[in-house]
Backbone as CSV, one residue per row, in Angstrom:
resi,resn,N_x,N_y,N_z,CA_x,CA_y,CA_z,C_x,C_y,C_z
1,MET,89.594,-38.864,36.589,89.273,-40.301,36.539,88.041,-40.609,37.367
2,LYS,87.975,-40.055,38.590,86.817,-40.304,39.443,85.561,-39.718,38.838
3,ILE,85.701,-38.531,38.201,84.542,-37.904,37.567,84.032,-38.778,36.438
4,ASN,84.957,-39.313,35.648,84.560,-40.170,34.535,83.787,-41.378,35.018
5,LYS,84.308,-42.049,36.062,83.655,-43.250,36.570,82.284,-42.924,37.138
6,THR,82.178,-41.772,37.799,80.880,-41.371,38.348,79.873,-41.149,37.241
7,LEU,80.298,-40.484,36.170,79.395,-40.232,35.050,78.972,-41.527,34.388
8,ILE,79.896,-42.480,34.299,79.555,-43.776,33.714,78.501,-44.475,34.554
9,ILE,78.693,-44.469,35.883,77.733,-45.122,36.775,76.371,-44.464,36.668
10,ILE,76.349,-43.117,36.611,75.071,-42.411,36.476,74.388,-42.796,35.179
11,THR,75.164,-42.883,34.104,74.586,-43.274,32.816,73.952,-44.648,32.892
12,ILE,74.638,-45.585,33.553,74.106,-46.937,33.681,72.814,-46.943,34.471
13,LEU,72.795,-46.218,35.591,71.596,-46.197,36.427,70.424,-45.571,35.698
14,ILE,70.669,-44.483,34.963,69.594,-43.868,34.189,69.100,-44.830,33.127
15,GLY,70.042,-45.522,32.494,69.650,-46.475,31.463,68.805,-47.598,32.012
16,LEU,69.187,-48.114,33.185,68.413,-49.185,33.796,67.020,-48.716,34.172
17,ALA,66.908,-47.474,34.599,65.614,-46.965,35.045,64.650,-46.763,33.898
18,CYS,65.155,-46.352,32.728,64.235,-46.011,31.641,64.288,-46.993,30.491
19,LEU,64.870,-48.161,30.732,65.008,-49.137,29.660,63.673,-49.665,29.198
20,THR,63.506,-49.780,27.902,62.309,-50.381,27.331,62.719,-51.361,26.266
21,ILE,61.842,-52.294,25.986,62.133,-53.302,24.985,61.705,-52.810,23.612
22,GLY,62.561,-53.043,22.620,62.269,-52.555,21.284,61.365,-53.487,20.515
23,ASN,60.117,-53.581,20.911,59.196,-54.493,20.258,58.825,-54.064,18.852
24,ASN,59.016,-52.775,18.539,58.587,-52.298,17.243,59.615,-52.541,16.155
25,ILE,60.753,-53.095,16.480,61.756,-53.386,15.475,61.348,-54.643,14.720
26,THR,61.368,-54.564,13.414,60.848,-55.661,12.608,61.934,-56.474,11.928
27,ILE,63.201,-56.086,12.117,64.284,-56.850,11.519,64.325,-58.244,12.127
28,ALA,64.473,-59.255,11.293,64.504,-60.635,11.780,65.755,-60.850,12.622
29,ARG,65.590,-61.439,13.807,66.712,-61.667,14.707,67.090,-63.136,14.670
30,THR,68.229,-63.418,14.068,68.680,-64.799,13.974,69.877,-65.065,14.874
31,LYS,70.402,-64.037,15.529,71.532,-64.205,16.428,71.477,-63.125,17.496
32,SER,72.201,-63.352,18.565,72.159,-62.422,19.693,72.958,-61.159,19.391
33,ASP,72.685,-60.115,20.175,73.437,-58.868,20.029,74.914,-59.076,20.351
34,LEU,75.206,-59.963,21.297,76.600,-60.236,21.649,77.364,-60.789,20.451
35,ILE,76.742,-61.707,19.723,77.371,-62.275,18.533,77.552,-61.204,17.469
36,THR,76.555,-60.332,17.312,76.657,-59.255,16.324,77.836,-58.337,16.634
37,ILE,77.976,-57.940,17.906,79.111,-57.091,18.292,80.426,-57.801,17.992
38,ASN,80.510,-59.067,18.373,81.730,-59.842,18.179,82.098,-59.940,16.699
39,GLU,81.110,-60.239,15.856,81.378,-60.395,14.426,81.855,-59.086,13.800
40,ILE,81.234,-57.974,14.183,81.629,-56.683,13.614,83.037,-56.299,14.054
41,LEU,83.345,-56.484,15.332,84.675,-56.126,15.823,85.754,-57.029,15.246
42,GLN,85.421,-58.295,15.016,86.397,-59.225,14.439,86.828,-58.785,13.042
43,LYS,85.961,-58.060,12.355,86.255,-57.626,10.983,87.082,-56.345,10.928
44,GLN,87.251,-55.682,12.066,87.966,-54.409,12.077,89.478,-54.623,12.151
45,GLU,90.209,-53.863,11.350,91.662,-53.919,11.399,92.173,-53.141,12.611
46,ASN,93.288,-53.581,13.132,93.952,-52.898,14.251,93.110,-52.880,15.522
47,VAL,92.229,-53.870,15.663,91.385,-53.988,16.850,91.562,-55.375,17.457
48,THR,91.769,-55.436,18.762,91.901,-56.705,19.474,90.814,-56.810,20.532
49,ILE,90.109,-57.943,20.555,89.085,-58.195,21.569,89.737,-58.883,22.763
50,ASN,89.480,-58.369,23.965,90.069,-58.941,25.175,89.071,-59.715,26.025
51,GLU,87.861,-59.182,26.180,86.870,-59.852,27.022,85.459,-59.427,26.633
52,TRP,84.492,-60.185,27.100,83.089,-59.907,26.805,82.252,-60.194,28.045
53,SER,81.048,-59.650,28.062,80.146,-59.917,29.178,78.702,-59.799,28.719
54,LEU,77.830,-60.503,29.428,76.389,-60.422,29.188,75.690,-60.368,30.535
55,HIS,74.742,-59.456,30.657,73.986,-59.268,31.892,72.509,-59.266,31.522
56,ALA,71.766,-60.229,32.036,70.320,-60.308,31.783,69.579,-60.005,33.076
57,ARG,68.483,-59.259,32.967,67.807,-58.755,34.160,66.305,-58.689,33.921
58,GLU,65.543,-59.149,34.924,64.084,-59.095,34.824,63.485,-58.759,36.186
59,ARG,62.522,-57.864,36.193,61.791,-57.588,37.423,60.716,-58.647,37.596
60,LEU,60.620,-59.181,38.810,59.655,-60.241,39.110,58.423,-59.619,39.760
61,GLU,57.409,-59.381,38.958,56.209,-58.691,39.440,55.468,-59.492,40.508
62,ASN,55.511,-60.815,40.411,54.745,-61.662,41.332,55.538,-62.101,42.559
63,VAL,56.781,-61.665,42.656,57.600,-61.987,43.827,57.581,-60.770,44.744
64,THR,56.779,-60.845,45.805,56.544,-59.671,46.659,56.981,-59.878,48.105
65,SER,57.739,-60.939,48.357,58.213,-61.206,49.715,59.433,-62.110,49.648
66,ILE,60.115,-62.227,50.783,61.254,-63.143,50.835,60.794,-64.572,50.607
67,GLU,59.616,-64.904,51.104,59.084,-66.258,50.919,58.904,-66.565,49.436
68,ASP,58.354,-65.594,48.692,58.203,-65.780,47.247,59.563,-65.949,46.577
69,ALA,60.524,-65.133,47.003,61.856,-65.198,46.414,62.516,-66.548,46.687
70,LYS,62.330,-67.062,47.891,62.924,-68.361,48.216,62.249,-69.494,47.454
71,ALA,60.967,-69.332,47.152,60.283,-70.329,46.331,60.872,-70.336,44.918
72,TYR,61.158,-69.153,44.400,61.802,-69.043,43.088,63.205,-69.651,43.145
73,GLN,63.905,-69.388,44.244,65.236,-69.953,44.425,65.187,-71.477,44.410
74,SER,64.173,-72.052,45.012,64.029,-73.514,45.032,63.864,-74.062,43.620
75,GLU,63.123,-73.336,42.784,62.965,-73.754,41.394,64.311,-73.741,40.669
76,LEU,65.103,-72.705,40.927,66.412,-72.610,40.287,67.358,-73.699,40.779
77,LYS,67.243,-74.063,42.046,68.076,-75.146,42.571,67.783,-76.462,41.864
78,THR,66.538,-76.649,41.471,66.173,-77.861,40.736,66.804,-77.867,39.350
79,VAL,66.812,-76.701,38.707,67.371,-76.590,37.357,68.895,-76.645,37.383
80,PHE,69.491,-76.031,38.424,70.953,-75.984,38.549,71.363,-76.619,39.883
81,PRO,71.300,-77.941,39.981,71.534,-78.618,41.266,72.973,-78.544,41.764
82,ASN,73.915,-78.222,40.897,75.322,-78.217,41.301,75.832,-76.838,41.701
83,GLY,74.954,-75.861,41.706,75.378,-74.508,42.052,75.507,-74.302,43.551
84,ASP,76.389,-73.409,43.944,76.585,-73.064,45.356,75.934,-71.710,45.637
85,TRP,74.941,-71.706,46.533,74.205,-70.486,46.852,74.758,-69.820,48.112
86,VAL,74.826,-68.499,48.077,75.191,-67.704,49.246,74.097,-66.664,49.460
87,GLU,73.501,-66.657,50.655,72.428,-65.713,50.966,72.943,-64.611,51.891
88,THR,72.513,-63.385,51.625,72.842,-62.248,52.481,71.572,-61.440,52.737
89,LYS,71.496,-60.850,53.926,70.319,-60.058,54.281,70.727,-58.906,55.189
90,ASN,70.177,-57.732,54.901,70.330,-56.588,55.792,68.994,-55.864,55.872
91,HIS,68.984,-54.667,56.430,67.713,-53.965,56.602,67.144,-53.462,55.284
92,GLN,67.949,-53.484,54.217,67.494,-52.973,52.925,67.042,-54.057,51.958
93,SER,67.681,-55.221,52.005,67.368,-56.235,50.993,67.790,-57.632,51.419
94,TRP,67.214,-58.597,50.711,67.632,-59.999,50.810,68.174,-60.399,49.454
95,GLN,69.276,-61.132,49.453,69.878,-61.536,48.187,70.405,-62.958,48.270
96,ALA,70.210,-63.688,47.193,70.784,-65.024,47.059,71.582,-65.057,45.762
97,LYS,72.831,-65.475,45.849,73.700,-65.520,44.677,74.256,-66.921,44.505
98,MET,74.202,-67.398,43.270,74.757,-68.708,42.961,75.823,-68.549,41.885
99,VAL,76.982,-69.108,42.124,78.045,-69.128,41.129,77.988,-70.465,40.414
100,LEU,77.837,-70.409,39.106,77.744,-71.634,38.319,79.136,-72.172,38.030
101,LYS,79.275,-73.467,38.132,80.544,-74.098,37.807,80.674,-74.169,36.292
102,SER,81.809,-73.677,35.788,82.004,-73.629,34.348,83.268,-74.374,33.965
103,SER,83.522,-74.410,32.666,84.672,-75.139,32.146,85.965,-74.344,32.255
104,GLY,85.896,-73.127,32.757,87.076,-72.289,32.839,87.082,-71.188,31.803
105,GLN,86.245,-71.319,30.773,86.162,-70.290,29.745,85.332,-69.097,30.194
106,THR,84.422,-69.328,31.139,83.499,-68.274,31.547,83.356,-68.208,33.063
107,GLU,82.842,-67.073,33.533,82.416,-66.897,34.917,80.927,-66.580,34.880
108,GLU,80.124,-67.376,35.583,78.676,-67.214,35.522,78.080,-67.143,36.922
109,SER,77.047,-66.339,37.065,76.354,-66.254,38.346,74.896,-65.893,38.134
110,ILE,74.070,-66.308,39.088,72.650,-65.955,39.123,72.410,-65.219,40.432
111,ILE,71.747,-64.080,40.359,71.462,-63.278,41.551,69.967,-63.035,41.652
112,LEU,69.411,-63.370,42.790,67.997,-63.135,43.084,67.939,-62.168,44.256
113,THR,67.267,-61.037,44.076,67.261,-60.017,45.123,65.869,-59.451,45.347
114,THR,65.569,-59.132,46.606,64.279,-58.559,46.998,64.527,-57.390,47.935
115,SER,63.924,-56.239,47.635,64.086,-55.061,48.484,63.187,-55.170,49.704
116,LEU,63.626,-54.559,50.806,62.860,-54.608,52.052,62.570,-53.213,52.594
117,THR,62.809,-52.180,51.802,62.733,-50.815,52.318,61.494,-50.049,51.885
118,THR,60.697,-50.606,50.995,59.510,-49.892,50.512,58.273,-50.758,50.678
119,ASP,57.117,-50.100,50.692,55.860,-50.846,50.759,55.658,-51.677,49.498
120,ASN,56.084,-51.117,48.374,55.991,-51.826,47.105,57.289,-52.603,46.882
121,VAL,57.305,-53.839,47.352,58.520,-54.657,47.281,58.904,-54.905,45.824
122,GLN,60.187,-54.730,45.530,60.690,-54.974,44.186,61.683,-56.123,44.215
123,SER,61.475,-57.063,43.310,62.352,-58.230,43.226,62.890,-58.359,41.806
124,TYR,64.135,-58.804,41.714,64.777,-58.953,40.410,65.539,-60.272,40.361
125,ILE,65.612,-60.823,39.155,66.453,-61.974,38.899,67.467,-61.551,37.843
126,MET,68.737,-61.855,38.083,69.802,-61.447,37.173,70.715,-62.622,36.861
127,TYR,71.168,-62.654,35.634,72.127,-63.659,35.190,73.305,-62.919,34.578
128,GLU,74.499,-63.237,35.042,75.701,-62.578,34.548,76.698,-63.624,34.070
129,VAL,77.288,-63.369,32.921,78.312,-64.269,32.387,79.362,-63.419,31.690
130,ARG,80.616,-63.778,31.886,81.703,-63.044,31.246,82.824,-64.010,30.903
131,GLY,83.633,-63.626,29.935,84.731,-64.485,29.541,85.753,-63.733,28.710
132,LYS,86.802,-64.450,28.326,87.854,-63.868,27.501,87.525,-64.090,26.028
133,LYS,88.390,-63.550,25.187,88.185,-63.666,23.748,88.126,-65.131,23.329
134,LEU,87.166,-65.442,22.448,87.025,-66.786,21.907,86.972,-66.731,20.387
135,ALA,87.341,-67.829,19.753,87.185,-67.924,18.309,85.709,-67.817,17.954
136,ASP,85.425,-67.383,16.739,84.044,-67.134,16.325,83.174,-68.380,16.495
137,LYS,83.691,-69.536,16.138,82.926,-70.776,16.250,82.604,-71.090,17.706
138,GLU,83.584,-70.927,18.591,83.368,-71.184,20.012,82.394,-70.182,20.611
139,MET,82.459,-68.944,20.150,81.560,-67.911,20.645,80.118,-68.248,20.295
140,LYS,79.891,-68.740,19.098,78.532,-69.096,18.679,78.012,-70.292,19.481
141,ARG,78.883,-71.261,19.755,78.469,-72.409,20.564,78.111,-71.959,21.972
142,LEU,78.948,-71.094,22.529,78.702,-70.581,23.871,77.423,-69.753,23.911
143,ASP,77.155,-69.021,22.844,75.945,-68.203,22.767,74.699,-69.074,22.857
144,MET,74.727,-70.231,22.228,73.592,-71.155,22.304,73.397,-71.649,23.733
145,GLU,74.486,-71.934,24.430,74.399,-72.378,25.823,73.843,-71.272,26.714
146,ILE,74.274,-70.041,26.476,73.775,-68.907,27.259,72.284,-68.723,27.043
147,ASN,71.839,-68.801,25.804,70.410,-68.646,25.509,69.580,-69.725,26.189
148,LYS,70.126,-70.936,26.274,69.414,-72.028,26.959,69.279,-71.705,28.449
149,LYS,70.333,-71.194,29.060,70.279,-70.851,30.482,69.326,-69.690,30.736
150,ILE,69.320,-68.711,29.847,68.384,-67.594,29.992,66.954,-68.102,29.967
151,SER,66.675,-69.046,29.088,65.337,-69.636,29.011,64.985,-70.375,30.297
152,ASP,65.966,-71.011,30.918,65.727,-71.766,32.154,65.574,-70.853,33.373
153,ILE,66.232,-69.713,33.364,66.274,-68.844,34.545,65.088,-67.904,34.630
154,PHE,64.699,-67.323,33.502,63.727,-66.230,33.527,62.314,-66.697,33.199
155,ARG,61.338,-66.028,33.815,59.934,-66.343,33.579,59.375,-65.575,32.392
156,GLY,59.874,-64.368,32.189,59.412,-63.538,31.085,60.547,-63.248,30.132
157,LYS,60.511,-62.058,29.523,61.566,-61.639,28.607,62.490,-60.666,29.320
158,PRO,63.695,-61.090,29.660,64.600,-60.200,30.385,65.204,-59.137,29.471
159,THR,65.649,-58.067,30.071,66.455,-57.085,29.357,67.892,-57.586,29.358
160,ILE,68.539,-57.557,28.200,69.877,-58.129,28.067,70.873,-57.037,27.688
161,PHE,71.937,-56.943,28.462,73.018,-56.000,28.207,74.236,-56.798,27.735
162,SER,74.765,-56.461,26.572,75.911,-57.170,26.008,77.069,-56.200,25.824
163,CYS,78.265,-56.593,26.242,79.437,-55.717,26.138,80.652,-56.507,25.670
164,ILE,81.484,-55.857,24.875,82.775,-56.419,24.498,83.840,-55.349,24.696
165,LYS,84.936,-55.757,25.310,86.029,-54.842,25.642,87.281,-55.239,24.877
166,GLY,88.034,-54.251,24.419,89.254,-54.553,23.681,90.165,-53.349,23.604
167,GLU,91.055,-53.361,22.625,91.990,-52.251,22.469,92.381,-52.086,21.009
168,PHE,92.779,-50.876,20.663,93.313,-50.589,19.336,94.813,-50.856,19.348
169,SER,95.330,-51.352,18.234,96.767,-51.592,18.144,97.502,-50.268,17.967
170,ASP,98.808,-50.299,18.216,99.624,-49.092,18.078,99.682,-48.602,16.632
171,LYS,99.344,-49.486,15.679,99.391,-49.103,14.266,98.333,-48.059,13.925
172,MET,97.244,-48.043,14.702,96.174,-47.082,14.432,96.431,-45.827,15.255
173,ASN,97.339,-45.011,14.768,97.762,-43.806,15.485,96.855,-42.639,15.108
174,GLU,95.614,-42.712,15.565,94.627,-41.683,15.254,94.054,-41.111,16.549
175,THR,93.328,-40.012,16.433,92.730,-39.370,17.598,91.545,-40.174,18.111
176,LEU,91.150,-39.909,19.356,89.983,-40.592,19.919,88.715,-40.330,19.106
177,PRO,88.417,-39.080,18.717,87.214,-38.862,17.901,87.222,-39.669,16.608
178,TYR,88.390,-39.799,15.982,88.478,-40.591,14.752,88.137,-42.052,15.031
179,LYS,88.671,-42.589,16.117,88.423,-43.990,16.450,86.958,-44.225,16.800
180,VAL,86.345,-43.271,17.517,84.918,-43.395,17.827,84.098,-43.411,16.549
181,ASN,84.385,-42.492,15.641,83.646,-42.442,14.381,83.861,-43.708,13.561
182,HIS,85.057,-44.270,13.658,85.344,-45.533,12.970,84.416,-46.640,13.472
183,LEU,84.238,-46.725,14.788,83.360,-47.746,15.358,81.890,-47.435,15.084
184,LEU,81.512,-46.167,15.137,80.129,-45.802,14.813,79.786,-46.234,13.391
185,ASP,80.690,-46.005,12.462,80.458,-46.424,11.075,80.349,-47.938,10.970
186,ALA,81.202,-48.647,11.711,81.182,-50.113,11.660,79.851,-50.670,12.134
187,PHE,79.226,-50.008,13.108,77.954,-50.473,13.656,76.745,-49.755,13.041
188,GLN,76.980,-49.018,11.961,75.896,-48.302,11.274,75.111,-47.439,12.268
189,ALA,75.827,-46.793,13.162,75.199,-46.081,14.277,75.256,-44.567,14.082
190,LYS,74.186,-43.906,14.493,74.097,-42.447,14.456,74.210,-41.907,15.874
191,LYS,75.157,-41.007,16.086,75.419,-40.469,17.425,74.221,-39.692,17.956
192,VAL,73.896,-39.944,19.228,72.820,-39.229,19.907,73.396,-38.187,20.863
193,GLU,74.380,-38.594,21.663,75.036,-37.666,22.576,76.411,-38.206,22.922
194,ALA,77.271,-37.335,23.437,78.638,-37.765,23.749,79.217,-36.935,24.889
195,LEU,80.097,-37.573,25.639,80.889,-36.917,26.673,82.346,-37.049,26.251
196,GLU,83.031,-35.932,26.040,84.389,-35.969,25.511,85.358,-35.227,26.425
197,GLU,86.489,-35.887,26.705,87.604,-35.271,27.411,88.875,-35.608,26.647
198,ASP,90.005,-35.129,27.127,91.252,-35.323,26.386,91.598,-36.799,26.215
199,ASP,91.376,-37.590,27.263,91.781,-38.994,27.217,90.601,-39.954,27.326
200,PHE,89.401,-39.440,27.112,88.212,-40.265,27.341,87.042,-39.765,26.492
201,ILE,86.316,-40.702,25.871,85.090,-40.375,25.141,84.054,-41.451,25.421
202,SER,82.839,-41.031,25.733,81.706,-41.947,25.857,80.614,-41.445,24.919
203,THR,80.238,-42.261,23.951,79.264,-41.867,22.939,78.070,-42.804,22.961
204,SER,76.885,-42.237,23.026,75.647,-43.004,22.918,75.081,-42.799,21.522
205,ALA,74.546,-43.866,20.931,74.093,-43.790,19.545,72.930,-44.746,19.316
206,TYR,72.409,-44.706,18.104,71.330,-45.630,17.726,71.719,-46.351,16.441
207,THR,71.464,-47.660,16.407,71.710,-48.478,15.232,70.556,-49.446,15.037
208,PRO,70.201,-49.768,13.808,69.145,-50.754,13.569,69.599,-52.192,13.800
209,LEU,70.866,-52.384,14.150,71.406,-53.735,14.278,71.029,-54.425,15.580
210,PHE,70.648,-53.652,16.612,70.383,-54.226,17.922,68.918,-54.112,18.303
211,GLU,68.482,-55.031,19.162,67.076,-55.097,19.545,66.745,-54.223,20.743
212,GLU,67.576,-54.266,21.786,67.281,-53.491,22.990,67.463,-52.001,22.717
213,ARG,66.826,-51.165,23.531,66.996,-49.728,23.392,66.637,-49.037,24.699
214,ILE,67.078,-47.811,24.856,66.611,-46.972,25.947,66.094,-45.676,25.349
215,ASP,65.158,-45.047,26.041,64.598,-43.777,25.593,65.277,-42.640,26.336
216,ASN,65.829,-41.715,25.609,66.461,-40.535,26.185,65.697,-39.311,25.684
217,SER,64.753,-38.837,26.514,63.857,-37.757,26.100,63.120,-38.198,24.842
218,GLU,63.342,-37.500,23.728,62.650,-37.843,22.493,63.521,-38.691,21.575
219,LYS,64.711,-39.049,22.043,65.633,-39.792,21.196,65.831,-41.209,21.722
220,GLU,65.991,-42.134,20.806,66.281,-43.515,21.181,67.775,-43.763,21.064
221,MET,68.287,-44.630,21.923,69.671,-45.057,21.804,69.758,-46.532,22.180
222,ASN,70.661,-47.239,21.552,70.799,-48.658,21.866,72.227,-49.167,21.731
223,VAL,73.178,-48.264,21.633,74.578,-48.683,21.652,75.400,-47.576,22.299
224,GLN,76.358,-47.996,23.103,77.252,-47.044,23.762,78.682,-47.479,23.495
225,ILE,79.519,-46.528,23.139,80.923,-46.796,22.834,81.784,-45.931,23.743
226,GLY,82.678,-46.565,24.470,83.569,-45.839,25.366,85.021,-46.087,24.995
227,LEU,85.807,-45.037,24.897,87.230,-45.131,24.590,88.034,-44.388,25.645
228,ARG,89.188,-44.941,25.970,90.079,-44.291,26.940,91.526,-44.537,26.529
229,THR,92.315,-43.472,26.550,93.745,-43.582,26.285,94.487,-43.707,27.606
230,GLN,95.352,-44.718,27.697,96.109,-44.969,28.919,97.380,-44.121,28.925
231,ASP,97.398,-43.064,29.730,98.556,-42.184,29.854,98.882,-41.513,28.513
232,MET,99.909,-40.705,28.492,100.305,-39.996,27.278,100.907,-40.972,26.275
233,GLY,100.295,-41.045,25.111,100.820,-41.911,24.071,100.611,-43.383,24.324
234,GLY,99.826,-43.731,25.343,99.592,-45.136,25.655,98.529,-45.753,24.768
235,LYS,98.242,-47.015,25.018,97.265,-47.716,24.200,95.860,-47.182,24.464
236,THR,94.992,-47.390,23.495,93.598,-46.965,23.607,92.719,-48.189,23.781
237,THR,91.992,-48.231,24.881,91.051,-49.322,25.121,89.650,-48.862,24.757
238,PHE,88.783,-49.826,24.465,87.408,-49.499,24.104,86.448,-50.509,24.705
239,VAL,85.203,-50.088,24.858,84.103,-50.981,25.201,82.928,-50.623,24.303
240,VAL,82.316,-51.642,23.720,81.078,-51.463,22.963,79.994,-52.222,23.701
241,GLY,78.893,-51.537,24.027,77.814,-52.184,24.772,76.456,-51.835,24.211
242,THR,75.537,-52.767,24.307,74.155,-52.514,23.920,73.223,-53.024,25.009
243,PRO,72.198,-52.255,25.379,71.925,-50.890,24.923,72.839,-49.848,25.561
244,ILE,73.458,-50.198,26.697,74.450,-49.329,27.327,75.587,-50.197,27.850
245,ILE,76.676,-49.555,28.215,77.816,-50.260,28.797,77.536,-50.543,30.268
246,THR,77.785,-51.767,30.684,77.549,-52.145,32.083,78.818,-52.639,32.769
247,ILE,79.979,-52.441,32.137,81.244,-52.809,32.767,82.146,-51.583,32.798
248,GLU,83.090,-51.571,33.730,83.982,-50.419,33.888,85.006,-50.382,32.773
249,TYR,85.346,-49.180,32.331,86.390,-49.026,31.315,87.154,-47.733,31.540
């Protein structure tokens, strides 16, 4: 279990380091990747959606000091006047986090962070939102609200990570490889690489359905599917994420 979690964390860190935006994709984008994942999973039999998350992240090239970061924070306070900010600082970094007040359907936060350990200061702005399963109509309404907040928070084009977590019903009494292939087919995805154990599979793949991507040597990938069986004969949980999974499973 610890080995699996470590490998997942390493995969995420590598993905964050080499992430690039798929500007060369010419398919018209009329909806977010989160909505696409939700719609595809909703159509699958013997699949239940439990929760979803979205993580948007942008490096702030012009924010090179704590003073710059606090100026950006002041701008965000104007846009989100009802948010509660908490600042933390140590010898490595300064961070300001605001938890947005929501209707109870979602948990939202904005994180502004600046490193203090290198000559080349790196600053990032992040927006995180997560929630439980929603009806398709409510999900689309919420997606519009999220896109509006992303537009208000970020100065450029952030990298967006979208994930949905769920489980297979007991009726689908198939092996993990079968279930992974079932999801790969649903997302029109071609497998790039995989990590397989008796009770766990993590598969990275490429599909034309999503915009974001990461480069892995000479291969592109933009969707990751993780499955885990809980104990012997227990239920099978899954996470689908693009371009990679950013939540624990």
